[in-house]
C-alpha positions as a Python dict, from the first residue, in 0.01 Angstrom:
ca = {
    (1, 'M'): (0, 0, 0),
    (2, 'A'): (-44, -24, -375),
    (3, 'S'): (160, 219, -583),
    (4, 'C'): (-147, 325, -782),
    (5, 'E'): (-468, 521, -731),
    (6, 'I'): (-678, 222, -624),
    (7, 'A'): (-631, 24, -303),
    (8, 'V'): (-777, -326, -275),
    (9, 'V'): (-939, -441, 49),
    (10, 'T'): (-1056, -798, 103),
    (11, 'D'): (-1177, -1047, 366),
    (12, 'L'): (-1052, -1382, 498),
    (13, 'P'): (-772, -1491, 259),
    (14, 'S'): (-500, -1724, 385),
    (15, 'R'): (-165, -1598, 506),
    (16, 'V'): (-5, -1743, 192),
    (17, 'T'): (-230, -1534, -33),
    (18, 'R'): (-158, -1228, 179),
    (19, 'S'): (216, -1288, 145),
    (20, 'L'): (184, -1321, -234),
    (21, 'H'): (-3, -988, -245),
    (22, 'P'): (144, -782, 41),
    (23, 'D'): (-32, -464, -73),
    (24, 'L'): (-376, -612, -7),
    (25, 'V'): (-557, -457, 289),
    (26, 'V'): (-727, -736, 486),
    (27, 'T'): (-1017, -700, 729),
    (28, 'H'): (-1009, -902, 1049),
    (29, 'P'): (-1314, -1093, 1172),
    (30, 'Y'): (-1349, -1220, 1527),
    (31, 'V'): (-1367, -1567, 1674),
    (32, 'N'): (-1629, -1578, 1950),
    (33, 'G'): (-1666, -1852, 2206),
    (34, 'Q'): (-1732, -1901, 2572),
    (35, 'G'): (-1572, -1602, 2742),
    (36, 'I'): (-1362, -1494, 2442),
    (37, 'S'): (-1382, -1258, 2147),
    (38, 'L'): (-1052, -1229, 1963),
    (39, 'E'): (-936, -1120, 1619),
    (40, 'E'): (-890, -1441, 1422),
    (41, 'D'): (-513, -1397, 1396),
    (42, 'K'): (-489, -1407, 1776),
    (43, 'I'): (-633, -1757, 1822),
    (44, 'K'): (-491, -2070, 1658),
    (45, 'P'): (-701, -2323, 1463),
    (46, 'Q'): (-591, -2600, 1701),
    (47, 'K'): (-737, -2409, 1995),
    (48, 'I'): (-1065, -2367, 1807),
    (49, 'I'): (-1087, -2739, 1728),
    (50, 'D'): (-1023, -2833, 2089),
    (51, 'M'): (-1281, -2585, 2216),
    (52, 'M'): (-1546, -2710, 1974),
    (53, 'F'): (-1479, -3079, 1961),
    (54, 'T'): (-1318, -3171, 2290),
    (55, 'D'): (-1461, -2911, 2529),
    (56, 'K'): (-1800, -2888, 2350),
    (57, 'I'): (-1790, -2507, 2355),
    (58, 'S'): (-1997, -2325, 2094),
    (59, 'V'): (-1762, -2121, 1874),
    (60, 'K'): (-1865, -1881, 1599),
    (61, 'S'): (-1706, -1611, 1388),
    (62, 'S'): (-1831, -1256, 1348),
    (63, 'A'): (-1758, -961, 1122),
    (64, 'P'): (-1578, -642, 1221),
    (65, 'A'): (-1812, -367, 1338),
    (66, 'P'): (-1895, -97, 1081),
    (67, 'G'): (-1694, 154, 1286),
    (68, 'E'): (-1381, -56, 1246),
    (69, 'L'): (-1429, -72, 870),
    (70, 'I'): (-1492, 304, 852),
    (71, 'K'): (-1166, 361, 1036),
    (72, 'L'): (-987, 120, 800),
    (73, 'Y'): (-1126, 288, 487),
    (74, 'G'): (-1034, 631, 625),
    (75, 'T'): (-676, 524, 693),
    (76, 'V'): (-640, 379, 343),
    (77, 'L'): (-783, 688, 172),
    (78, 'S'): (-547, 913, 369),
    (79, 'T'): (-253, 741, 200),
    (80, 'P'): (-87, 961, -65),
    (81, 'D'): (-204, 891, -424),
    (82, 'I'): (-488, 659, -316),
    (83, 'N'): (-817, 801, -443),
    (84, 'N'): (-1040, 495, -445),
    (85, 'I'): (-1091, 167, -260),
    (86, 'L'): (-1213, -154, -420),
    (87, 'H'): (-1338, -394, -152),
    (88, 'V'): (-1355, -751, -284),
    (89, 'T'): (-1595, -886, -25),
    (90, 'I'): (-1669, -1229, 113),
    (91, 'G'): (-1987, -1371, -45),
    (92, 'S'): (-2278, -1157, 72),
    (93, 'E'): (-2497, -1463, 132),
    (94, 'M'): (-2215, -1650, 307),
    (95, 'S'): (-2202, -1391, 583),
    (96, 'T'): (-2490, -1146, 601),
    (97, 'G'): (-2326, -983, 904),
    (98, 'Y'): (-2012, -907, 705),
    (99, 'A'): (-2217, -779, 410),
    (100, 'A'): (-2422, -546, 630),
    (101, 'A'): (-2116, -403, 806),
    (102, 'I'): (-1937, -341, 476),
    (103, 'H'): (-2234, -164, 317),
    (104, 'V'): (-2281, 61, 620),
    (105, 'A'): (-1913, 155, 621),
    (106, 'A'): (-1891, 209, 244),
    (107, 'S'): (-2191, 446, 255),
    (108, 'E'): (-1982, 687, 464),
    (109, 'F'): (-1745, 749, 171),
    (110, 'L'): (-1990, 817, -114),
    (111, 'D'): (-1823, 719, -441),
    (112, 'K'): (-1478, 649, -295),
    (113, 'V'): (-1543, 289, -185),
    (114, 'H'): (-1653, 37, -449),
    (115, 'L'): (-1775, -313, -364),
    (116, 'F'): (-1738, -638, -556),
    (117, 'D'): (-1917, -944, -419),
    (118, 'S'): (-1687, -1244, -458),
    (119, 'Q'): (-1990, -1471, -398),
    (120, 'T'): (-1754, -1711, -223),
    (121, 'V'): (-1517, -1759, 72),
    (122, 'F'): (-1155, -1817, 177),
    (123, 'D'): (-895, -1794, -101),
    (124, 'G'): (-1168, -1782, -364),
    (125, 'T'): (-1207, -1426, -241),
    (126, 'G'): (-829, -1396, -217),
    (127, 'L'): (-773, -1494, -581),
    (128, 'L'): (-1020, -1230, -695),
    (129, 'A'): (-857, -965, -475),
    (130, 'G'): (-513, -1054, -611),
    (131, 'E'): (-644, -1023, -967),
    (132, 'A'): (-797, -684, -883),
    (133, 'L'): (-468, -563, -739),
    (134, 'Q'): (-278, -672, -1050),
    (135, 'L'): (-524, -488, -1273),
    (136, 'A'): (-490, -177, -1056),
    (137, 'Y'): (-111, -196, -1094),
    (138, 'E'): (-164, -204, -1470),
    (139, 'G'): (-349, 127, -1447),
    (140, 'K'): (-697, -9, -1511),
    (141, 'G'): (-989, 197, -1380),
    (142, 'I'): (-1262, 81, -1141),
    (143, 'K'): (-1518, 5, -1415),
    (144, 'T'): (-1270, -204, -1612),
    (145, 'I'): (-1155, -394, -1303),
    (146, 'L'): (-1514, -471, -1200),
    (147, 'H'): (-1587, -600, -1550),
    (148, 'E'): (-1277, -821, -1552),
    (149, 'L'): (-1356, -957, -1206),
    (150, 'E'): (-1703, -1063, -1323),
    (151, 'R'): (-1537, -1282, -1585),
    (152, 'F'): (-1264, -1407, -1351),
    (153, 'R'): (-1516, -1505, -1083),
    (154, 'E'): (-1669, -1765, -1317),
    (155, 'R'): (-1336, -1951, -1321),
    (156, 'I'): (-1323, -2000, -943),
    (157, 'A'): (-1493, -2270, -739),
    (158, 'V'): (-1453, -2348, -368),
    (159, 'F'): (-1522, -2694, -223),
    (160, 'S'): (-1507, -2854, 118),
    (161, 'Y'): (-1516, -3206, 255),
    (162, 'L'): (-1681, -3206, 597),
    (163, 'E'): (-1604, -3495, 830),
    (164, 'Y'): (-1846, -3346, 1084),
    (165, 'P'): (-2115, -3141, 901),
    (166, 'E'): (-2269, -3037, 1234),
    (167, 'F'): (-1992, -2778, 1278),
    (168, 'A'): (-2076, -2617, 943),
    (169, 'I'): (-2439, -2600, 1051),
    (170, 'A'): (-2346, -2432, 1380),
    (171, 'G'): (-2106, -2193, 1202),
    (172, 'G'): (-2391, -2057, 991),
    (173, 'R'): (-2226, -2002, 651),
    (174, 'I'): (-2379, -2280, 443),
    (175, 'G'): (-2734, -2153, 391),
    (176, 'S'): (-3055, -2271, 552),
    (177, 'K'): (-3146, -2528, 285),
    (178, 'I'): (-2808, -2702, 301),
    (179, 'A'): (-2807, -2676, 680),
    (180, 'S'): (-3147, -2845, 691),
    (181, 'A'): (-3025, -3119, 460),
    (182, 'L'): (-2704, -3175, 655),
    (183, 'A'): (-2896, -3181, 983),
    (184, 'R'): (-3066, -3498, 861),
    (185, 'L'): (-2732, -3667, 791),
    (186, 'S'): (-2636, -3738, 1151),
    (187, 'G'): (-2312, -3934, 1162),
    (188, 'L'): (-2249, -3888, 789),
    (189, 'K'): (-2003, -3682, 581),
    (190, 'A'): (-2061, -3406, 325),
    (191, 'V'): (-1908, -3250, 14),
    (192, 'V'): (-2017, -2889, -36),
    (193, 'Q'): (-1945, -2629, -304),
    (194, 'M'): (-1928, -2272, -169),
    (195, 'D'): (-1965, -2012, -443),
    (196, 'H'): (-2220, -1816, -650),
    (197, 'N'): (-2364, -1722, -308),
    (198, 'M'): (-2533, -2063, -311),
    (199, 'P'): (-2377, -2342, -106),
    (200, 'T'): (-2449, -2666, -293),
    (201, 'N'): (-2439, -3023, -168),
    (202, 'R'): (-2203, -3207, -406),
    (203, 'G'): (-2214, -3539, -222),
    (204, 'N'): (-2351, -3824, -432),
    (205, 'G'): (-2591, -3994, -195),
    (206, 'L'): (-2527, -4056, 173),
    (207, 'I'): (-2153, -4053, 246),
    (208, 'R'): (-2072, -4287, 532),
    (209, 'K'): (-1703, -4360, 467),
    (210, 'R'): (-1434, -4094, 464),
    (211, 'S'): (-1267, -4256, 163),
    (212, 'D'): (-1590, -4215, -35),
    (213, 'G'): (-1614, -3851, 69),
    (214, 'V'): (-1256, -3779, -37),
    (215, 'R'): (-1320, -3948, -372),
    (216, 'Q'): (-1641, -3752, -423),
    (217, 'L'): (-1458, -3428, -347),
    (218, 'A'): (-1231, -3488, -647),
    (219, 'E'): (-1532, -3592, -855),
    (220, 'A'): (-1704, -3263, -767),
    (221, 'V'): (-1404, -3068, -896),
    (222, 'N'): (-1422, -3258, -1225),
    (223, 'T'): (-1800, -3224, -1258),
    (224, 'V'): (-1805, -2849, -1192),
    (225, 'G'): (-1511, -2806, -1429),
    (226, 'D'): (-1724, -2946, -1711),
    (227, 'G'): (-1421, -3008, -1933),
    (228, 'R'): (-1236, -2687, -1849),
    (229, 'S'): (-866, -2708, -1775),
    (230, 'V'): (-748, -2678, -1414),
    (231, 'E'): (-477, -2417, -1363),
    (232, 'R'): (-440, -2405, -988),
    (233, 'V'): (-566, -2584, -678),
    (234, 'I'): (-527, -2441, -327),
    (235, 'F'): (-556, -2698, -47),
    (236, 'T'): (-610, -2656, 325),
    (237, 'E'): (-703, -2895, 607),
    (238, 'T'): (-825, -2847, 960),
    (239, 'P'): (-640, -3023, 1243),
    (240, 'L'): (-725, -3325, 1454),
    (241, 'P'): (-847, -3266, 1808),
    (242, 'T'): (-558, -3274, 2056),
    (243, 'K'): (-739, -3559, 2232),
    (244, 'A'): (-799, -3753, 1911),
    (245, 'D'): (-937, -4103, 1934),
    (246, 'T'): (-782, -4410, 1771),
    (247, 'R'): (-986, -4377, 1451),
    (248, 'Q'): (-900, -4010, 1409),
    (249, 'L'): (-530, -4080, 1465),
    (250, 'S'): (-537, -4330, 1181),
    (251, 'L'): (-642, -4062, 932),
    (252, 'H'): (-383, -3879, 722),
    (253, 'P'): (-526, -3567, 554),
    (254, 'D'): (-187, -3485, 395),
    (255, 'T'): (-195, -3817, 209),
    (256, 'E'): (-555, -3759, 106),
    (257, 'R'): (-456, -3424, -39),
    (258, 'H'): (-232, -3599, -291),
    (259, 'I'): (-502, -3855, -371),
    (260, 'I'): (-740, -3569, -451),
    (261, 'W'): (-479, -3391, -661),
    (262, 'D'): (-404, -3707, -860),
    (263, 'S'): (-778, -3762, -920),
    (264, 'I'): (-843, -3416, -1062),
    (265, 'K'): (-868, -3424, -1442),
    (266, 'N'): (-765, -3177, -1711),
    (267, 'K'): (-476, -3022, -1518),
    (268, 'T'): (-257, -2809, -1743),
    (269, 'S'): (114, -2890, -1768),
    (270, 'S'): (184, -2586, -1552),
    (271, 'A'): (-96, -2648, -1298),
    (272, 'T'): (9, -2584, -940),
    (273, 'M'): (-91, -2737, -608),
    (274, 'T'): (-58, -2487, -324),
    (275, 'E'): (-86, -2597, 38),
    (276, 'V'): (-191, -2322, 279),
    (277, 'P'): (-247, -2326, 656),
    (278, 'V'): (-613, -2305, 746),
    (279, 'T'): (-740, -1974, 884),
    (280, 'S'): (-903, -1961, 1224),
    (281, 'S'): (-1238, -1834, 1094),
    (282, 'L'): (-1252, -2110, 833),
    (283, 'T'): (-1177, -2366, 1104),
    (284, 'V'): (-1486, -2248, 1293),
    (285, 'H'): (-1706, -2343, 999),
    (286, 'L'): (-1536, -2661, 879),
    (287, 'G'): (-1475, -2840, 1207),
    (288, 'P'): (-1198, -3099, 1255),
    (289, 'L'): (-1043, -3320, 987),
    (290, 'A'): (-1197, -3124, 699),
    (291, 'H'): (-1054, -3040, 357),
    (292, 'G'): (-1096, -2708, 177),
    (293, 'L'): (-1016, -2664, -194),
    (294, 'V'): (-1009, -2356, -414),
    (295, 'V'): (-990, -2435, -786),
    (296, 'L'): (-897, -2194, -1063),
    (297, 'Y'): (-1027, -2327, -1395),
    (298, 'G'): (-927, -2213, -1742),
    (299, 'R'): (-1168, -2023, -1963),
    (300, 'H'): (-1433, -2209, -2160),
}
């Protein structure tokens, strides 16, 4: 727990981000499929891919119940010296179930629980939570931290390359307009930006070849950057199905990761490429053979 008056709670960051910020308090969603409902840390991404792709089982993710969050907040606030909680939440439009549960739970603690909408997912949320924790360590108050996070949020963008967009549609975190558009792209690929609570199709035309999709993913990073420097890129990939076919076995996402990195412009001399294992809940929404990128840009 943080050695300050403010504890930081967040949702869905990778294990790497959690290890970099061990004082973060992390909520645990559930992975739901045929006959199962497990906390995401108790089911591996490979199992999810095989259930969805090979066994054709519908798999979704769901938020903790409000009662679980109330219990979590209560435990945190019972810690000596902790007087306030700042919950850096997953984007409220990315998961309305999560947003509803959090607001119900926070209302039980009056002015003790403060919410900041990350407007994004995965380690985009994690980067914001880590920044909040650092500011809390520095003795900053809630109002100052919220103000600084507003500015920091504008430097973060989250992208994904979807080999099979139908899994993102089924997962339900890409918005109805994008889902409708992707539903018309049967057999195609997609590049999507996931922030500002507005999933945006960044694919240039109809992507039929994986190589074009990977190239357009890097182009999206450069376009959204709009000349800003790139300070950090966090990469993750989802696995192949265990029963992969010949075409899938010929793909090498780890090699593509370096192609993307090399194609990103305006990297600072100290820019870092961090590779993180995909989370189970993110796997539900990306499907197999997908890339996820979180980019931290410099200031304008």
